[in-house]
Z-matrix of the N, CA and C atoms (Angstrom, degrees):
N
C 1 1.449
C 2 1.518 1 108.80
N 3 1.289 2 116.73 1 127.55
C 4 1.464 3 122.73 2 -179.29
C 5 1.529 4 109.20 3 -102.75
N 6 1.305 5 116.65 4 127.42
C 7 1.462 6 121.42 5 175.82
C 8 1.522 7 108.75 6 -131.91
N 9 1.298 8 114.60 7 171.09
C 10 1.461 9 120.44 8 177.82
C 11 1.523 10 111.21 9 -104.45
N 12 1.327 11 117.35 10 23.04
C 13 1.464 12 120.48 11 -176.11
C 14 1.525 13 112.46 12 -57.64
N 15 1.344 14 120.04 13 -51.81
C 16 1.474 15 117.47 14 -179.41
C 17 1.532 16 113.28 15 -59.16
N 18 1.337 17 116.71 16 -40.48
C 19 1.459 18 119.69 17 179.93
C 20 1.527 19 111.31 18 -68.69
N 21 1.336 20 116.28 19 -39.09
C 22 1.467 21 120.44 20 -179.24
C 23 1.524 22 111.02 21 -63.46
N 24 1.321 23 117.35 22 -46.04
C 25 1.466 24 118.09 23 -178.02
C 26 1.520 25 111.66 24 -70.23
N 27 1.327 26 116.50 25 -29.39
C 28 1.467 27 118.69 26 177.45
C 29 1.529 28 110.16 27 -71.52
N 30 1.339 29 116.03 28 -43.60
C 31 1.471 30 120.36 29 -176.71
C 32 1.531 31 112.14 30 -73.14
N 33 1.336 32 117.21 31 -49.63
C 34 1.463 33 120.56 32 -172.53
C 35 1.517 34 113.65 33 -83.29
N 36 1.332 35 117.79 34 -30.32
C 37 1.462 36 120.35 35 -173.19
C 38 1.526 37 113.61 36 -120.66
N 39 1.334 38 116.14 37 0.33
C 40 1.461 39 121.62 38 -179.35
C 41 1.534 40 111.97 39 56.29
N 42 1.335 41 115.67 40 40.13
C 43 1.456 42 122.14 41 177.52
C 44 1.528 43 107.18 42 -113.45
N 45 1.310 44 115.77 43 118.05
C 46 1.460 45 120.41 44 179.75
C 47 1.526 46 108.38 45 -107.40
N 48 1.328 47 116.37 46 99.65
C 49 1.470 48 119.23 47 -178.28
C 50 1.522 49 112.09 48 -69.23
N 51 1.318 50 117.13 49 -14.99
C 52 1.464 51 119.90 50 178.06
C 53 1.528 52 111.79 51 -72.86
N 54 1.320 53 116.49 52 -8.33
C 55 1.469 54 120.62 53 174.41
C 56 1.523 55 111.69 54 -77.84
N 57 1.319 56 117.38 55 -15.80
C 58 1.466 57 121.20 56 -177.95
C 59 1.525 58 109.90 57 -62.39
N 60 1.327 59 115.56 58 128.87
C 61 1.464 60 120.43 59 -178.74
C 62 1.528 61 111.68 60 -108.79
N 63 1.335 62 116.27 61 15.00
C 64 1.457 63 122.20 62 175.47
C 65 1.536 64 112.58 63 57.41
N 66 1.315 65 115.91 64 46.45
C 67 1.464 66 120.68 65 179.67
C 68 1.529 67 112.35 66 -81.47
N 69 1.345 68 117.19 67 -13.91
C 70 1.474 69 125.38 68 178.59
C 71 1.524 70 113.85 69 76.90
N 72 1.323 71 118.77 70 5.00
C 73 1.467 72 120.11 71 -179.89
C 74 1.521 73 111.45 72 -59.57
N 75 1.323 74 117.10 73 -40.02
C 76 1.464 75 120.49 74 -179.06
C 77 1.523 76 111.12 75 -63.60
N 78 1.308 77 116.07 76 -46.01
C 79 1.459 78 120.18 77 -177.17
C 80 1.526 79 111.86 78 -71.88
N 81 1.326 80 116.92 79 -36.43
C 82 1.468 81 120.09 80 -179.89
C 83 1.522 82 112.23 81 -65.99
N 84 1.311 83 117.74 82 -28.04
C 85 1.455 84 120.37 83 -178.31
C 86 1.517 85 114.90 84 -93.54
N 87 1.330 86 118.11 85 -12.28
C 88 1.460 87 121.34 86 -173.92
C 89 1.529 88 112.14 87 -67.88
N 90 1.344 89 117.87 88 122.67
C 91 1.465 90 119.68 89 179.80
C 92 1.533 91 113.71 90 -74.58
N 93 1.329 92 118.18 91 -8.74
C 94 1.464 93 121.29 92 -178.02
C 95 1.528 94 112.55 93 -112.85
N 96 1.310 95 116.75 94 13.30
C 97 1.462 96 121.72 95 -175.44
C 98 1.535 97 112.29 96 -57.18
N 99 1.320 98 116.92 97 -33.93
C 100 1.469 99 120.37 98 -175.71
C 101 1.527 100 113.54 99 -66.98
N 102 1.328 101 117.75 100 -21.69
C 103 1.466 102 118.85 101 -179.54
C 104 1.527 103 113.19 102 -107.80
N 105 1.323 104 116.20 103 2.68
C 106 1.470 105 120.55 104 176.26
C 107 1.526 106 109.17 105 -85.00
N 108 1.333 107 116.53 106 149.06
C 109 1.459 108 118.41 107 175.82
C 110 1.530 109 111.51 108 -78.48
N 111 1.325 110 117.50 109 -33.41
C 112 1.464 111 122.54 110 174.41
C 113 1.518 112 107.89 111 -132.79
N 114 1.327 113 117.51 112 139.17
C 115 1.464 114 118.38 113 176.35
C 116 1.529 115 110.65 114 -68.83
N 117 1.333 116 117.27 115 160.06
C 118 1.465 117 120.44 116 -177.01
C 119 1.531 118 114.43 117 -53.57
N 120 1.321 119 117.94 118 -41.05
C 121 1.470 120 119.32 119 -177.94
C 122 1.529 121 111.26 120 -64.22
N 123 1.309 122 117.95 121 -30.15
C 124 1.471 123 121.00 122 178.56
C 125 1.529 124 109.92 123 -73.36
N 126 1.328 125 117.56 124 -39.73
C 127 1.473 126 120.23 125 177.09
C 128 1.531 127 109.23 126 -60.73
N 129 1.313 128 116.64 127 -42.71
C 130 1.465 129 119.87 128 177.57
C 131 1.527 130 109.88 129 -62.72
N 132 1.323 131 117.29 130 -44.74
C 133 1.464 132 120.61 131 -178.93
C 134 1.519 133 111.38 132 -63.13
N 135 1.342 134 117.12 133 -43.67
C 136 1.467 135 120.11 134 177.18
C 137 1.531 136 110.48 135 -58.67
N 138 1.320 137 116.38 136 -39.98
C 139 1.467 138 119.85 137 179.16
C 140 1.526 139 110.12 138 -66.81
N 141 1.318 140 116.88 139 -43.20
C 142 1.464 141 120.44 140 178.09
C 143 1.528 142 111.52 141 -57.67
N 144 1.333 143 116.06 142 -39.72
C 145 1.467 144 121.09 143 -176.17
C 146 1.527 145 113.34 144 -86.91
N 147 1.342 146 116.68 145 -5.50
C 148 1.459 147 120.18 146 177.94
C 149 1.519 148 114.79 147 86.36
N 150 1.343 149 118.10 148 13.38
C 151 1.461 150 121.85 149 177.33
C 152 1.536 151 108.87 150 -84.80
N 153 1.317 152 116.31 151 63.06
C 154 1.458 153 120.57 152 -171.03
C 155 1.524 154 113.19 153 -74.25
N 156 1.334 155 118.61 154 -21.25
C 157 1.463 156 119.19 155 174.39
C 158 1.524 157 109.95 156 -60.08
N 159 1.317 158 116.42 157 -43.53
C 160 1.469 159 120.30 158 178.61
C 161 1.524 160 110.87 159 -63.52
N 162 1.328 161 116.55 160 -38.11
C 163 1.466 162 121.07 161 -179.29
C 164 1.530 163 110.61 162 -69.38
N 165 1.324 164 116.48 163 -47.76
C 166 1.466 165 120.47 164 -174.17
C 167 1.525 166 112.99 165 -71.51
N 168 1.320 167 117.99 166 -23.03
C 169 1.462 168 120.52 167 178.99
C 170 1.524 169 112.31 168 -101.97
N 171 1.308 170 117.42 169 6.32
C 172 1.454 171 122.24 170 -179.29
C 173 1.526 172 111.14 171 -77.79
N 174 1.317 173 115.44 172 151.41
C 175 1.470 174 121.83 173 174.98
C 176 1.527 175 111.81 174 -82.81
N 177 1.315 176 116.30 175 -21.79
C 178 1.466 177 121.79 176 -171.76
C 179 1.529 178 114.13 177 -53.81
N 180 1.350 179 120.31 178 -50.17
C 181 1.472 180 118.03 179 -179.83
C 182 1.524 181 113.29 180 -60.03
N 183 1.326 182 117.92 181 -30.63
C 184 1.469 183 121.45 182 -179.51
C 185 1.517 184 111.54 183 -77.62
N 186 1.319 185 116.86 184 -30.30
C 187 1.465 186 121.00 185 -178.37
C 188 1.525 187 111.46 186 -79.20
N 189 1.313 188 117.31 187 -29.21
C 190 1.464 189 121.81 188 179.11
C 191 1.528 190 110.03 189 -55.59
N 192 1.322 191 116.15 190 129.63
C 193 1.464 192 120.55 191 -179.69
C 194 1.530 193 112.53 192 -98.91
N 195 1.323 194 116.57 193 1.97
C 196 1.462 195 119.72 194 177.04
C 197 1.510 196 114.14 195 72.82
N 198 1.320 197 117.71 196 31.16
C 199 1.473 198 120.60 197 -178.16
C 200 1.530 199 112.40 198 -75.01
N 201 1.327 200 117.09 199 -14.32
C 202 1.461 201 124.30 200 178.30
C 203 1.520 202 115.08 201 69.83
N 204 1.322 203 118.20 202 11.33
C 205 1.461 204 120.44 203 175.64
C 206 1.520 205 109.85 204 -57.80
N 207 1.324 206 116.24 205 -41.00
C 208 1.468 207 121.40 206 179.90
C 209 1.534 208 111.24 207 -64.12
N 210 1.304 209 116.47 208 -43.82
C 211 1.468 210 120.33 209 -178.34
C 212 1.521 211 111.86 210 -66.32
N 213 1.334 212 116.40 211 -37.81
C 214 1.462 213 119.63 212 178.49
C 215 1.522 214 110.96 213 -66.34
N 216 1.327 215 116.56 214 -33.17
C 217 1.466 216 120.68 215 -178.49
C 218 1.524 217 112.63 216 -81.64
N 219 1.315 218 117.34 217 -19.74
C 220 1.470 219 121.30 218 -173.70
C 221 1.529 220 111.03 219 -70.90
N 222 1.341 221 117.67 220 121.12
C 223 1.466 222 119.11 221 178.49
C 224 1.528 223 112.94 222 -69.82
N 225 1.332 224 117.14 223 -14.44
C 226 1.459 225 120.99 224 178.97
C 227 1.531 226 111.87 225 -100.53
N 228 1.327 227 116.59 226 4.15
C 229 1.473 228 123.94 227 177.92
C 230 1.526 229 112.84 228 55.86
N 231 1.321 230 117.39 229 41.83
C 232 1.462 231 121.38 230 177.45
C 233 1.528 232 108.35 231 -81.41
N 234 1.303 233 116.50 232 128.00
C 235 1.464 234 122.99 233 -179.59
C 236 1.533 235 108.50 234 -84.32
N 237 1.312 236 116.31 235 85.58
C 238 1.459 237 122.21 236 -174.12
C 239 1.530 238 112.46 237 -67.61
N 240 1.343 239 120.84 238 -41.82
C 241 1.464 240 118.37 239 177.36
C 242 1.532 241 113.32 240 -58.94
N 243 1.324 242 117.45 241 -38.67
C 244 1.468 243 119.26 242 176.94
C 245 1.520 244 110.19 243 -67.04
N 246 1.319 245 117.42 244 -39.55
C 247 1.463 246 121.97 245 174.77
C 248 1.529 247 109.86 246 -56.60
N 249 1.332 248 117.00 247 -45.08
C 250 1.471 249 120.70 248 178.38
C 251 1.531 250 111.31 249 -65.82
N 252 1.321 251 117.38 250 -36.54
C 253 1.471 252 120.49 251 176.95
C 254 1.525 253 111.15 252 -62.01
N 255 1.331 254 116.62 253 -40.25
C 256 1.468 255 120.84 254 178.17
C 257 1.530 256 110.01 255 -62.81
N 258 1.322 257 116.57 256 -41.41
C 259 1.467 258 120.63 257 177.79
C 260 1.525 259 110.14 258 -61.01
N 261 1.337 260 116.82 259 -47.61
C 262 1.472 261 120.35 260 -179.69
C 263 1.526 262 111.19 261 -63.23
N 264 1.321 263 116.56 262 -41.27
C 265 1.461 264 120.34 263 178.23
C 266 1.530 265 110.53 264 -61.76
N 267 1.314 266 117.28 265 -41.54
C 268 1.460 267 121.44 266 178.23
C 269 1.537 268 110.52 267 -61.88
N 270 1.324 269 116.43 268 -43.57
C 271 1.466 270 121.51 269 179.20
C 272 1.526 271 110.46 270 -60.95
N 273 1.310 272 116.73 271 -46.78
C 274 1.473 273 121.47 272 -178.57
C 275 1.528 274 110.28 273 -66.50
N 276 1.326 275 117.43 274 -47.24
C 277 1.468 276 121.40 275 -177.75
C 278 1.523 277 112.82 276 -62.78
N 279 1.327 278 116.75 277 -29.30
C 280 1.462 279 121.00 278 -177.74
C 281 1.524 280 113.05 279 -102.60
N 282 1.327 281 116.08 280 12.58
C 283 1.471 282 122.12 281 178.22
C 284 1.524 283 112.51 282 50.55
N 285 1.334 284 115.97 283 43.41
C 286 1.453 285 121.01 284 177.74
C 287 1.522 286 109.92 285 -87.91
N 288 1.298 287 115.54 286 169.51
C 289 1.465 288 122.37 287 179.77
C 290 1.523 289 110.05 288 -63.00
N 291 1.318 290 116.44 289 128.87
C 292 1.462 291 122.29 290 176.65
C 293 1.524 292 106.96 291 -96.05
N 294 1.318 293 116.60 292 113.40
C 295 1.464 294 121.40 293 -172.73
C 296 1.528 295 113.53 294 -70.54
N 297 1.305 296 117.87 295 -19.73
C 298 1.465 297 122.21 296 177.21
C 299 1.532 298 109.17 297 -128.90
N 300 1.332 299 117.27 298 74.04
C 301 1.469 300 119.86 299 -174.88
C 302 1.525 301 114.18 300 -63.44
N 303 1.321 302 117.79 301 -28.90
C 304 1.473 303 118.98 302 178.85
C 305 1.522 304 111.19 303 -69.39
N 306 1.316 305 117.04 304 -37.40
C 307 1.464 306 120.08 305 176.84
C 308 1.521 307 109.27 306 -65.66
N 309 1.311 308 116.65 307 -43.65
C 310 1.464 309 120.75 308 177.71
C 311 1.534 310 110.54 309 -60.79
N 312 1.324 311 117.24 310 -44.34
C 313 1.472 312 121.68 311 179.35
C 314 1.525 313 110.71 312 -62.39
N 315 1.329 314 117.21 313 -41.22
C 316 1.458 315 120.32 314 178.33
C 317 1.526 316 110.67 315 -61.96
N 318 1.329 317 117.10 316 -43.70
C 319 1.467 318 121.12 317 177.69
C 320 1.530 319 110.32 318 -60.62
N 321 1.322 320 116.74 319 -39.88
C 322 1.469 321 120.52 320 178.18
C 323 1.523 322 110.59 321 -62.55
N 324 1.323 323 117.52 322 -40.76
C 325 1.464 324 121.04 323 178.85
C 326 1.531 325 111.22 324 -64.59
N 327 1.325 326 116.44 325 -39.29
C 328 1.471 327 120.31 326 177.97
C 329 1.525 328 109.77 327 -64.06
N 330 1.329 329 116.71 328 -46.44
C 331 1.468 330 119.75 329 179.03
C 332 1.522 331 112.02 330 -63.18
N 333 1.323 332 117.70 331 -39.33
C 334 1.470 333 120.79 332 177.46
C 335 1.522 334 110.93 333 -61.35
N 336 1.320 335 116.38 334 -39.86
C 337 1.459 336 120.37 335 179.13
C 338 1.528 337 111.12 336 -65.92
N 339 1.321 338 116.80 337 -43.68
C 340 1.471 339 120.42 338 178.97
C 341 1.523 340 109.71 339 -64.13
N 342 1.316 341 116.47 340 -41.68
C 343 1.474 342 120.25 341 178.98
C 344 1.529 343 110.97 342 -62.01
N 345 1.317 344 116.07 343 -38.89
C 346 1.470 345 121.25 344 -176.25
C 347 1.533 346 112.74 345 -77.31
N 348 1.342 347 117.05 346 -42.32
C 349 1.465 348 120.92 347 -172.29
C 350 1.529 349 114.58 348 -113.95
N 351 1.320 350 117.87 349 -13.40
C 352 1.458 351 120.75 350 -175.18
C 353 1.511 352 111.86 351 88.33
N 354 1.291 353 117.55 352 -16.11
C 355 1.465 354 125.48 353 177.52
C 356 1.528 355 107.02 354 -142.01
N 357 1.316 356 114.98 355 173.45
C 358 1.469 357 117.53 356 177.94
C 359 1.527 358 110.52 357 -83.55
N 360 1.329 359 115.03 358 137.21
C 361 1.464 360 121.90 359 170.31
C 362 1.524 361 105.54 360 -109.64
N 363 1.331 362 114.32 361 94.07
C 364 1.460 363 120.65 362 -170.15
C 365 1.522 364 113.34 363 -57.61
N 366 1.306 365 117.71 364 -39.12
C 367 1.461 366 119.83 365 -179.46
C 368 1.529 367 110.97 366 -61.53
N 369 1.300 368 116.88 367 -44.07
C 370 1.464 369 120.35 368 178.88
C 371 1.532 370 111.54 369 -67.14
N 372 1.315 371 116.73 370 -39.34
C 373 1.462 372 120.64 371 177.62
C 374 1.528 373 109.75 372 -60.36
N 375 1.312 374 115.68 373 -49.90
C 376 1.467 375 120.37 374 -179.50
C 377 1.523 376 110.45 375 -61.73
N 378 1.321 377 116.89 376 -47.11
C 379 1.463 378 120.28 377 -178.54
C 380 1.534 379 111.25 378 -59.54
N 381 1.321 380 117.11 379 -49.32
C 382 1.474 381 120.29 380 -178.99
C 383 1.522 382 111.97 381 -63.87
N 384 1.321 383 116.27 382 -39.37
C 385 1.466 384 120.04 383 178.90
C 386 1.524 385 110.76 384 -66.25
N 387 1.317 386 116.14 385 -45.60
C 388 1.469 387 120.49 386 179.73
C 389 1.522 388 110.77 387 -65.34
N 390 1.322 389 117.17 388 -39.60
C 391 1.459 390 120.92 389 179.05
C 392 1.528 391 110.84 390 -63.22
N 393 1.304 392 116.76 391 -44.38
C 394 1.463 393 120.49 392 -179.22
C 395 1.524 394 111.71 393 -63.69
N 396 1.332 395 116.45 394 -36.14
C 397 1.460 396 121.03 395 -177.03
C 398 1.533 397 113.14 396 -95.99
N 399 1.324 398 117.18 397 -1.67
C 400 1.471 399 122.39 398 -179.18
C 401 1.528 400 111.74 399 50.17
N 402 1.321 401 114.83 400 46.76
C 403 1.458 402 121.93 401 -179.24
C 404 1.525 403 107.36 402 -133.78
N 405 1.321 404 115.85 403 85.34
C 406 1.463 405 120.04 404 -171.54
C 407 1.527 406 114.61 405 -90.63
N 408 1.316 407 118.58 406 -25.21
C 409 1.467 408 119.14 407 -167.74
C 410 1.522 409 115.04 408 -120.31
N 411 1.330 410 119.24 409 1.32
C 412 1.472 411 119.97 410 -173.63
C 413 1.524 412 113.34 411 -64.03
N 414 1.312 413 117.71 412 -30.19
C 415 1.469 414 120.42 413 -179.42
C 416 1.524 415 111.57 414 -133.71
N 417 1.302 416 115.57 415 37.75
C 418 1.470 417 120.12 416 -177.00
C 419 1.529 418 111.76 417 -64.06
N 420 1.334 419 117.35 418 -30.10
C 421 1.464 420 120.55 419 178.45
C 422 1.521 421 112.09 420 -60.97
N 423 1.324 422 116.49 421 -41.58
C 424 1.467 423 121.05 422 178.44
C 425 1.521 424 109.62 423 -65.15
N 426 1.336 425 116.18 424 -42.55
C 427 1.460 426 120.32 425 179.03
C 428 1.522 427 112.53 426 -61.20
N 429 1.320 428 116.42 427 -41.99
C 430 1.467 429 119.96 428 178.01
C 431 1.530 430 111.57 429 -64.88
N 432 1.323 431 116.74 430 -41.52
C 433 1.472 432 119.58 431 177.15
C 434 1.527 433 110.70 432 -60.75
N 435 1.335 434 116.35 433 -43.20
C 436 1.464 435 119.92 434 179.32
C 437 1.519 436 110.81 435 -63.48
N 438 1.327 437 116.56 436 -40.86
C 439 1.466 438 120.92 437 179.36
C 440 1.531 439 110.34 438 -63.92
N 441 1.333 440 117.25 439 -45.63
C 442 1.460 441 121.08 440 -179.11
C 443 1.529 442 112.10 441 -65.71
N 444 1.326 443 117.49 442 -28.11
C 445 1.465 444 120.84 443 177.14
C 446 1.527 445 111.53 444 -89.84
N 447 1.317 446 115.78 445 9.41
C 448 1.465 447 123.08 446 178.35
C 449 1.528 448 113.59 447 61.29
N 450 1.331 449 115.84 448 36.24
C 451 1.460 450 121.64 449 175.71
C 452 1.529 451 110.45 450 -93.50
N 453 1.327 452 115.99 451 -17.25
C 454 1.466 453 121.98 452 177.13
C 455 1.524 454 107.12 453 -119.94
N 456 1.326 455 116.34 454 127.99
C 457 1.463 456 121.27 455 -178.67
C 458 1.520 457 110.03 456 -111.40
N 459 1.319 458 115.51 457 147.11
C 460 1.463 459 119.83 458 -178.98
C 461 1.522 460 111.95 459 -70.99
N 462 1.330 461 116.31 460 -39.37
C 463 1.463 462 119.73 461 -178.85
C 464 1.520 463 111.20 462 -96.92
N 465 1.330 464 116.20 463 151.13
C 466 1.467 465 118.97 464 176.87
C 467 1.524 466 111.13 465 -66.42
N 468 1.326 467 116.95 466 155.64
C 469 1.464 468 119.65 467 -179.02
C 470 1.524 469 111.52 468 -72.92
N 471 1.323 470 114.75 469 153.06
C 472 1.464 471 120.58 470 171.04
C 473 1.523 472 107.75 471 -90.20
N 474 1.309 473 115.17 472 141.02
C 475 1.465 474 119.15 473 -179.67
C 476 1.510 475 108.08 474 -145.52
N 477 1.320 476 116.06 475 122.76
C 478 1.461 477 121.42 476 -174.71
C 479 1.526 478 113.80 477 -70.29
N 480 1.313 479 117.42 478 -23.91
C 481 1.455 480 120.65 479 -172.28
C 482 1.532 481 112.51 480 -109.60
N 483 1.315 482 117.00 481 35.83
C 484 1.463 483 121.92 482 -176.85
C 485 1.533 484 111.38 483 -60.82
N 486 1.316 485 117.94 484 -36.37
C 487 1.473 486 119.92 485 -179.83
C 488 1.531 487 111.84 486 -64.61
N 489 1.322 488 117.20 487 -36.12
C 490 1.459 489 120.38 488 177.00
C 491 1.525 490 110.67 489 -65.85
N 492 1.323 491 116.28 490 -39.38
C 493 1.473 492 120.90 491 178.12
C 494 1.527 493 109.72 492 -64.63
N 495 1.308 494 117.03 493 -42.85
C 496 1.466 495 120.31 494 179.26
C 497 1.530 496 111.10 495 -62.87
N 498 1.337 497 117.18 496 -35.31
C 499 1.465 498 120.28 497 176.35
C 500 1.531 499 110.96 498 -64.61
N 501 1.312 500 116.17 499 -40.39
C 502 1.469 501 119.86 500 178.10
C 503 1.522 502 110.01 501 -59.64
N 504 1.317 503 116.17 502 -45.58
C 505 1.459 504 119.76 503 -179.07
C 506 1.520 505 111.80 504 -67.81
N 507 1.313 506 117.66 505 -39.88
C 508 1.466 507 118.76 506 -179.73
C 509 1.526 508 110.64 507 -66.80
N 510 1.325 509 118.17 508 -37.43
C 511 1.463 510 121.52 509 176.54
C 512 1.518 511 111.47 510 -65.28
N 513 1.330 512 116.75 511 -40.38
C 514 1.464 513 120.45 512 -179.16
C 515 1.519 514 110.37 513 -65.58
N 516 1.327 515 116.76 514 -42.06
C 517 1.454 516 119.60 515 -178.35
C 518 1.533 517 111.76 516 -71.54
N 519 1.326 518 116.77 517 -27.73
C 520 1.472 519 119.73 518 177.11
C 521 1.522 520 110.68 519 -67.98
N 522 1.340 521 118.10 520 -30.91
C 523 1.456 522 121.72 521 -179.37
C 524 1.525 523 111.51 522 -68.18
N 525 1.313 524 117.49 523 -33.41
C 526 1.466 525 120.91 524 -173.64
C 527 1.493 526 112.23 525 -80.92
């Protein structure tokens, strides 16, 4: 499969993945490496070599939380989370298989909440996500702890600049 991912990230984001020298700093520092199918340095290497089927069907870009630990460790200053975002955007834009659909669905719920309220309403996000996946009780203990620590609120947040947020979303959707 031929894509323009390396050229796109170089042109639009000034990220040259061909600078990667496979030192493993990114993978050694990643806190989520244990649940990725390929470590970040391997995804970069596959992209360098043109093995894009492996890259596009990998779970790794979806599992990355964008903490930038990898980028801070990289001696070549490669912005790996942005590289992964470009991969995910390419997958979505081309209606390709999403290897982690629950992660994608969760992100959609977060964006819907921000679009609706200007901020996240965690209770609604959790409820909608759990409803869609019909999984109500698997992590209820964590939810109760969050509620008791006042991390989850019953009512949606108030936000003074909701109209500005809605403009951002309408502009983004017009581009696609």
